C-alpha positions in Angstrom: 102.4 -7.0 258.7 105.5 -6.6 260.8 108.5 -4.5 259.8 111.7 -6.3 258.6 114.5 -6.7 261.1 116.8 -3.7 261.2 119.7 -5.5 259.5 117.5 -6.5 256.5 115.9 -3.1 256.4 119.2 -1.3 256.4 120.4 -3.4 253.4 117.2 -2.7 251.6 117.0 1.0 252.2 120.6 1.5 251.2 119.9 -0.3 247.9 116.6 1.4 247.3 117.9 4.9 247.9 120.0 4.8 244.7 116.9 4.3 242.5 113.8 5.8 244.1 112.5 7.9 247.0 108.8 7.1 246.2 107.3 6.5 249.6 104.5 4.2 248.4 107.1 2.0 246.6 109.4 1.9 249.6 106.6 1.1 252.0 105.3 -1.8 249.9 108.9 -3.1 249.4 109.5 -3.0 253.2 106.3 -5.0 253.8 107.2 -7.6 251.2 110.8 -7.9 252.5 109.5 -8.4 256.0 107.2 -11.2 254.8 109.5 -13.1 252.4 112.7 -12.6 254.5 115.4 -12.5 251.8 119.0 -12.9 252.7 119.9 -10.2 250.2 118.1 -7.6 248.1 119.3 -6.5 244.7 117.8 -3.6 242.7 118.0 -4.1 239.0 119.4 -0.9 237.6 119.2 -1.9 233.9 122.9 -1.5 233.4 124.6 -4.1 231.1 127.4 -4.7 233.6 124.9 -5.8 236.3 123.0 -8.0 233.8 126.1 -9.6 232.5 127.2 -10.5 236.1 123.8 -12.1 236.7 124.1 -14.1 233.5 127.5 -15.4 234.7 126.0 -16.2 238.1 123.2 -18.1 236.4 125.6 -20.2 234.4 127.7 -20.9 237.5 124.6 -22.0 239.4 123.4 -24.2 236.5 120.3 -22.0 235.8 121.5 -21.2 232.3 123.7 -22.9 229.8 125.9 -20.7 227.7 125.6 -21.5 224.0 128.1 -21.3 221.1 129.3 -17.7 221.2 130.3 -17.7 217.6 127.0 -19.1 216.2 124.6 -17.7 218.9 126.4 -14.8 220.5 124.9 -13.8 223.9 122.5 -16.7 223.9 121.6 -19.2 226.7 119.5 -22.3 227.3 117.2 -22.8 230.3 115.2 -25.8 231.4 112.2 -25.5 233.6 110.8 -28.1 236.0 108.9 -30.8 233.8 105.7 -29.9 235.7 106.1 -26.2 235.0 106.1 -25.8 231.2 103.0 -23.7 230.3 100.4 -21.2 231.5 98.0 -22.7 234.0 94.6 -21.3 233.3 92.9 -23.4 236.0 95.2 -21.8 238.6 94.8 -18.2 237.2 92.5 -16.0 239.3 90.9 -12.6 239.0 90.2 -11.5 242.6 88.0 -8.5 242.2 85.7 -7.5 245.0 82.6 -9.0 243.5 82.5 -12.5 241.9 80.0 -11.3 239.3 82.5 -8.7 238.0 85.0 -11.5 237.2 82.4 -13.1 235.0 82.0 -16.8 233.9 85.2 -16.9 231.9 87.5 -16.2 234.9 88.3 -18.1 238.1 87.5 -16.0 241.2 88.2 -16.1 244.9 87.4 -13.5 247.6 90.4 -11.0 247.6 90.8 -11.2 251.4 90.8 -15.0 251.4 93.3 -15.1 248.4 95.6 -12.6 250.0 95.8 -14.7 253.2 96.5 -17.8 251.1 99.2 -16.1 249.0 100.9 -14.4 252.0 101.0 -17.7 253.9 102.8 -19.3 250.9 105.1 -16.2 250.7 106.0 -16.2 254.4 109.7 -16.8 254.6 109.8 -17.9 250.9 113.0 -15.9 250.2 115.0 -17.3 253.2 118.4 -18.2 251.8 117.6 -16.5 248.6 118.0 -13.1 247.0 115.1 -10.7 246.3 115.5 -9.0 243.0 113.6 -5.8 242.6 112.8 -5.1 238.9 111.4 -1.6 238.0 109.9 -2.0 234.6 107.9 -0.1 232.0 105.3 -1.4 229.7 105.6 0.8 226.5 108.3 3.4 225.9 109.4 5.1 229.1 107.8 8.6 229.2 105.2 7.7 226.5 101.6 8.7 227.0 100.9 5.0 226.8 103.5 4.0 229.5 102.6 2.2 232.7 105.1 1.3 235.4 105.5 -1.6 237.7 107.8 -3.4 240.1 108.2 -7.1 240.1 109.9 -8.8 243.1 111.3 -12.2 242.3 113.8 -14.7 243.6 114.5 -15.9 240.1 117.5 -14.8 238.0 115.7 -16.3 235.0 112.8 -13.9 235.5 115.2 -10.9 235.8 117.0 -11.7 232.6 113.8 -12.4 230.7 112.2 -9.2 232.0 115.3 -7.3 230.8 114.5 -8.6 227.3 110.7 -8.2 227.3 110.4 -4.8 229.0 112.2 -1.6 229.6 113.8 -1.8 233.1 115.9 0.0 235.6 116.6 3.5 237.0 114.9 5.3 234.1 111.6 3.7 235.1 111.9 5.0 238.7 112.8 8.4 237.4 109.7 8.5 235.2 107.4 7.2 237.9 108.6 9.9 240.4 106.2 10.1 243.4 103.3 8.7 241.5 101.5 6.0 243.6 99.8 4.4 240.5 102.4 1.6 239.9 101.6 -2.1 239.4 102.8 -4.2 242.4 104.1 -7.7 241.6 105.4 -10.5 243.8 106.8 -13.7 242.4 108.0 -16.6 244.7 109.4 -19.8 243.2 108.9 -21.6 246.6 109.4 -25.3 245.8 107.4 -25.3 242.5 104.7 -27.3 244.2 102.1 -27.7 241.5 99.3 -28.1 244.0 100.0 -24.6 245.3 100.7 -22.9 241.9 98.8 -19.7 241.6 98.7 -16.8 239.2 96.6 -14.1 240.9 95.4 -10.7 239.9 93.9 -8.1 242.3 92.6 -5.4 239.8 91.3 -3.1 242.5 94.8 -3.0 244.0 96.8 -3.2 240.8 98.6 -6.2 242.3 99.9 -9.4 240.7 101.1 -12.5 242.7 102.7 -15.6 241.1 103.5 -18.6 243.3 105.2 -21.9 242.8 106.0 -21.4 239.1 109.0 -20.3 237.1 107.5 -20.7 233.6 107.7 -17.4 231.7 104.0 -17.1 230.8 103.2 -17.3 234.5 105.9 -15.2 236.0 107.1 -12.6 233.5 104.4 -10.4 235.0 104.7 -7.6 232.5 103.3 -9.9 229.8 99.8 -11.4 230.0 99.4 -10.6 233.7 100.0 -6.8 233.5 99.7 -6.0 229.8 96.4 -7.7 229.3 94.6 -8.8 232.5 95.4 -5.8 234.7 95.7 -3.4 231.7 92.3 -4.4 230.3 90.8 -3.2 233.6 92.8 0.0 233.5 91.8 0.6 229.9 88.1 0.3 230.8 88.5 2.8 233.7 90.6 5.2 231.7 89.0 5.0 228.2 91.6 3.0 226.2 92.0 -0.6 225.1 94.5 -3.4 226.0 94.2 -6.1 223.3 95.8 -9.5 222.4 96.8 -8.2 219.0 99.8 -7.9 216.7 100.6 -4.6 215.1 102.1 -4.3 211.6 102.7 -1.7 209.0 102.0 -2.3 205.3 104.2 -0.2 202.9 102.9 0.2 199.4 105.0 1.0 196.3 104.6 4.7 196.9 106.3 4.4 200.2 103.1 5.0 202.2 102.7 2.9 205.3 99.3 1.9 206.8 99.0 0.1 210.1 96.7 -2.7 211.2 96.2 -4.6 214.4 95.0 -8.2 214.4 93.7 -10.7 217.0 94.0 -14.5 216.5 93.6 -17.4 218.9 96.6 -19.7 219.3 97.7 -21.8 216.3 96.3 -19.3 213.8 99.5 -17.8 212.4 99.7 -14.6 214.5 103.4 -14.3 214.8 103.8 -15.4 211.1 101.5 -12.5 210.1 103.3 -10.0 212.3 106.6 -10.8 210.5 105.2 -11.6 207.1 107.4 -11.5 204.0 105.4 -10.6 200.9 105.5 -12.9 197.8 108.5 -12.2 195.6 106.3 -10.5 192.9 104.8 -8.1 195.4 108.3 -7.3 196.8 109.5 -6.4 193.4 106.7 -3.9 193.1 107.8 -2.3 196.5 105.4 -3.9 199.0 106.8 -4.5 202.4 105.7 -5.3 205.9 107.0 -3.7 209.1 106.5 -5.5 212.5 105.5 -3.2 215.4 104.4 -6.0 217.7 103.6 -9.7 217.6 101.3 -10.2 220.6 99.9 -7.2 222.5 98.5 -3.8 221.5 97.5 -0.9 223.7 95.2 1.5 221.8 94.2 5.1 222.6 92.3 7.8 220.8 94.8 10.3 219.3 94.4 14.0 219.0 93.5 13.5 215.3 90.5 11.4 216.3 92.1 8.2 215.0 92.9 5.1 217.1 96.6 4.9 217.8 98.5 1.7 219.0 101.7 0.9 220.7 103.3 -2.5 221.5 103.9 -2.3 225.3 106.6 -5.0 225.1 110.3 -4.8 224.1 110.8 -8.4 223.0 109.3 -11.6 221.6 108.3 -14.6 223.7 107.7 -17.0 220.9 107.0 -20.7 220.5 110.1 -22.4 219.2 108.7 -25.6 217.5 107.7 -25.0 213.9 109.8 -21.8 213.7 112.2 -22.1 210.8 113.7 -20.2 207.9 110.8 -21.5 205.8 107.9 -20.8 208.1 109.1 -17.5 209.7 112.6 -16.4 208.8 112.3 -13.0 210.5 111.4 -14.7 213.8 114.2 -17.2 213.5 116.8 -14.5 212.7 115.5 -12.6 215.8 116.8 -15.5 218.0 120.3 -15.5 216.7 121.8 -13.3 219.4 121.1 -12.2 223.0 118.2 -14.7 223.3 117.2 -17.1 226.1 115.8 -20.4 224.9 113.7 -22.4 227.2 113.0 -26.2 227.0 114.5 -26.7 223.6 117.2 -29.4 222.8 120.9 -28.8 223.1 122.8 -29.9 220.0 126.0 -31.5 221.3 127.8 -31.2 218.0 128.2 -27.5 218.2 126.6 -26.4 221.5 123.6 -24.7 219.7 119.9 -25.5 220.0 117.4 -27.5 218.0 113.7 -28.2 218.0 111.2 -30.0 215.9 110.4 -28.0 212.7 113.7 -26.1 212.8 115.1 -28.1 209.9 114.9 -31.6 208.5 118.3 -32.7 209.9 118.0 -33.3 213.6 121.3 -33.6 215.6 122.9 -37.0 215.8 123.3 -36.5 219.5 121.6 -34.0 221.8 120.3 -33.3 225.3 116.5 -33.1 225.3 114.4 -30.5 227.1 114.4 -32.6 230.3 118.2 -32.9 230.3 118.3 -36.5 229.0 120.4 -37.9 226.1 118.5 -37.8 222.8 119.0 -39.1 219.3 116.7 -39.1 216.3 115.7 -42.6 217.3 114.5 -41.5 220.7 110.7 -42.1 221.2 110.0 -38.6 222.7 110.4 -35.2 221.2 113.7 -33.3 221.7 112.0 -30.0 222.5 108.8 -29.5 224.5 105.9 -28.5 222.3 105.6 -25.2 224.2 109.3 -24.5 224.3 110.1 -20.8 223.9 112.6 -18.2 222.9 112.8 -14.7 224.5 114.4 -12.5 221.9 115.0 -8.7 221.8 112.7 -6.9 219.4 115.7 -5.0 218.0 116.9 -8.3 216.5 113.9 -8.5 214.1 115.0 -7.7 210.5 111.5 -6.2 209.7 111.2 -4.2 213.0 109.2 -1.0 212.3 111.1 2.3 212.4 108.1 3.5 214.5 108.7 0.8 217.2 110.0 3.3 219.7 107.7 6.1 218.8 106.1 7.2 222.1 102.9 8.3 220.3 102.4 4.9 218.7 101.1 4.3 215.2 97.6 5.1 213.7 95.5 2.1 213.1 93.6 1.9 209.7 92.1 -1.6 210.2 91.4 -4.2 212.9 91.4 -7.8 211.9 89.9 -10.8 213.7 90.5 -14.4 212.6 90.3 -18.0 213.5 90.8 -21.5 212.1 87.6 -22.5 210.3 87.6 -25.3 207.7 84.2 -24.5 206.0 82.4 -21.7 207.7 84.2 -18.4 207.4 85.2 -17.0 204.0 88.8 -15.9 203.2 88.0 -12.3 204.2 85.0 -10.0 204.9 84.5 -6.5 206.3 82.0 -5.6 208.9 79.3 -3.1 208.0 80.3 -0.8 210.9 82.0 -0.7 214.3 79.1 -2.2 216.2 78.8 -5.0 213.6 82.6 -5.5 213.9 82.4 -5.9 217.7 79.8 -8.6 217.1 82.1 -10.3 214.6 84.9 -10.3 217.3 82.5 -11.5 220.0 81.6 -14.7 218.2 85.2 -15.4 217.1 86.0 -19.1 217.2 88.6 -21.6 216.1 88.5 -25.3 215.3 90.9 -27.5 217.2 93.5 -29.7 215.4 94.4 -33.3 216.1 97.8 -32.1 217.3 96.3 -29.9 219.9 93.6 -32.1 221.4 93.2 -35.4 219.7 89.9 -34.2 218.3 89.5 -32.4 215.0 87.1 -29.6 214.3 85.9 -28.9 217.8 84.8 -25.2 217.8 86.1 -23.1 220.7 84.9 -19.6 221.2 87.6 -17.1 221.9 86.2 -13.6 221.7 88.7 -11.1 220.3 91.3 -13.8 221.3 91.0 -12.5 224.8 89.3 -15.5 226.5 92.2 -16.3 228.8 93.3 -12.7 229.2 90.3 -10.5 229.9 90.6 -9.2 233.4 86.9 -8.7 234.0 83.4 -9.9 232.8 83.4 -10.7 229.1 80.0 -9.0 228.7 81.4 -5.7 230.2 84.4 -6.1 227.9 82.2 -6.2 224.8 80.3 -3.1 226.2 83.7 -1.3 226.5 84.3 -2.0 222.8 80.9 -0.6 221.9 81.5 2.4 224.1 84.9 3.0 222.5 83.3 3.0 219.1 81.1 5.9 220.1 84.1 7.9 221.3 86.5 7.4 218.3 85.8 10.2 215.7 87.5 8.2 212.9 87.4 4.5 213.9 89.4 1.9 212.0 87.3 -0.5 209.9 87.0 -4.1 211.2 87.6 -7.2 209.2 87.6 -11.0 209.6 90.0 -13.4 207.9 90.3 -17.2 207.6 93.5 -18.6 206.2 92.4 -22.2 206.9 89.5 -22.9 204.6 89.7 -26.4 203.2 88.6 -28.0 199.9 86.6 -31.2 199.5 89.7 -33.3 200.0 90.5 -31.5 203.3 93.5 -29.6 201.9 94.0 -25.9 202.6 92.4 -23.9 199.8 94.5 -20.8 200.5 98.3 -20.9 200.5 98.7 -18.7 203.5 102.0 -17.4 204.9 103.4 -14.7 202.6 100.5 -14.8 200.3 98.3 -13.5 203.1 99.7 -10.1 201.9 97.3 -10.3 199.0 94.4 -10.1 201.5 96.1 -7.4 203.5 96.3 -5.3 200.3 92.5 -5.5 199.8 91.9 -4.7 203.5 94.1 -1.6 203.3 92.4 -0.5 200.1 89.0 -0.9 201.7 90.2 1.0 204.8 91.1 3.9 202.5 87.9 3.7 200.5 89.9 3.0 197.4 88.0 -0.1 196.2 84.5 -1.4 196.0 83.1 -4.6 197.5 80.2 -7.1 197.3 77.6 -6.9 200.0 76.8 -10.3 201.6 74.9 -11.6 204.6 78.2 -11.5 206.6 79.5 -8.2 205.5 81.5 -6.7 202.6 83.6 -9.2 200.6 86.0 -8.7 197.8 84.8 -8.8 194.2 86.5 -11.9 192.9 89.0 -10.0 190.7 90.0 -7.6 193.4 92.4 -10.0 195.2 95.7 -10.0 193.4 96.2 -13.6 192.1 99.3 -13.1 190.0 101.7 -15.9 190.6 99.1 -18.1 192.4 98.1 -21.5 191.1 94.4 -20.7 191.6 91.5 -20.1 189.3 88.7 -17.5 189.7 86.5 -20.5 190.5 88.8 -21.4 193.4 88.6 -17.8 194.7 84.8 -17.7 194.5 84.7 -20.9 196.6 87.0 -19.3 199.1 84.6 -16.3 199.4 81.4 -18.4 199.4 79.0 -18.3 202.3 77.2 -21.5 203.2 73.8 -20.5 204.5 73.1 -23.6 206.5 76.5 -23.6 208.2 76.0 -20.0 209.2 72.5 -20.5 210.6 74.1 -23.2 212.8 76.8 -20.7 213.7 74.2 -18.2 214.8 72.5 -20.9 216.9 75.9 -21.7 218.5 76.7 -18.1 219.1 73.3 -17.5 220.8 74.0 -20.4 223.1 77.4 -18.9 223.9 75.9 -15.5 224.6 73.5 -17.2 227.1 76.4 -18.8 228.8 78.3 -15.5 229.1 75.2 -13.6 230.3 75.2 -9.8 230.6 75.6 -9.5 226.8 75.0 -5.9 225.4 71.7 -5.7 223.6 73.4 -4.3 220.5 75.1 -7.7 220.0 71.9 -9.5 220.2 70.5 -7.1 217.6 73.5 -7.9 215.3 72.9 -11.6 215.8 69.2 -11.3 215.0 70.0 -9.2 211.9 72.5 -11.8 210.6 70.0 -14.6 211.1 67.4 -12.5 209.2 69.7 -11.9 206.3 70.6 -15.6 206.1 66.9 -16.7 206.3 65.8 -14.4 203.5 68.5 -15.9 201.2 70.8 -12.8 201.1 72.9 -12.9 198.0 76.1 -11.1 197.0 75.3 -7.7 195.5 
């Protein structure tokens, strides 16, 4: 690649010298500047004065709309291109050296071919534009968990979102020093051509390239791209885990806090659980939940032999529709200041925002997510179903005091879960770590009519990592098994299902804050404080061990919630076996667990 012209290089070197002297960083920046040919280069220092100037520029250029400063201080609205509103799985690639290492769940292209394709699209892509250089840290700067990256972008929207979602600026460069092990990221909006939209990962080079998109999930590279797809590779190489998991702390009446991490596919209540408010009766007794993270967990073995976790992010990138003071008050309160809303409606009565599910009184006049006039009589929704808010974690009323602890928090339990109408009981515990990995590997969720037009279609999503695992899923399961052998005091593994239905199709469990009752049992089991019934699936609560005070449920209802339908589970085993065959390269230990489950079911295994 040619060097940039001297005039551009001089501007670039002058700007860079204020933040870093890392030769590897500077050389890569020079190559990218020569290729993309920006008119101007701006390094993001992390200072509020610079960010405020960029917000003002974004408003002036029509990129952001400033909202009511009294009701939503420091908040803005952004609209994306109507064809650029969600993650694009079919345009997301893992370009490792060998196709077989990407596995059947990832799209692959030869790295050399993909680099040529991406660099052709990036050639001159910044002409007439500014290159923003974002030094950012995943996790607390200086933490043993921390990993550092640089994202180059021509989007102010990306800069301002990354400033919320990650730790940015000069402190990142200082912490990196001369280390060459940083993550390289290039993002070019180009002309948002959907036929040339690509989200590409080169794990062998620790490089991410996003082309022709400006939707957050595709271009906020610290999120799914780095924190899961690239980090899952790093974790495998370095002996740790990057997981699509929330982290929360459960405080009991004695003031003791135990931490859990939990993985759920989409539409299964992950954010609601991360910010759960216990039922009033349990609150009076002193039970409380602390949110450490709502989406991603990095886990390492601590000096004490336990598994410790940190949330590598610094904000929430949440789905707006359905978020309300009833469904998740902590999430909604988190959006009330210093938040960027994307593709929601603008309420013209007071210059605030609105979306379906926020409340029961839609604005009389609004501008919808496409920028068109909207009223309650309009045929289309005011907000896009995948509209988002990017909110600072510090806004969350239940944010854990350990959020910024560089050592993370010790994990007592890992929870898997999905949306199953009849198959999975309310909660069960795996027999051991290996069995728990098996439980996570066959995780599935049933679709809803709102999502697909079909009800009850089972979709496998192992450990909720199907779209985010940066290498072969079989190797990923093997890494889980290997980690279990290395952790002296591993957390216990559980499975939950908030979505069991009765004979009339109604949810049999109230969910939301009442999920705290199940978490209580999980923590008690993690600490070996309570017994359990052994079933074909694992250990289940004795019927009287779930606190039912204040619930309009009978013991009969609870027994039904905990029941195991033998025929349904034999079918589940058959489906799981077929899925394993599709994945290939499945560790033998998981086939052993599948065989053992079938054997327990076939011999009529009863609760004991």
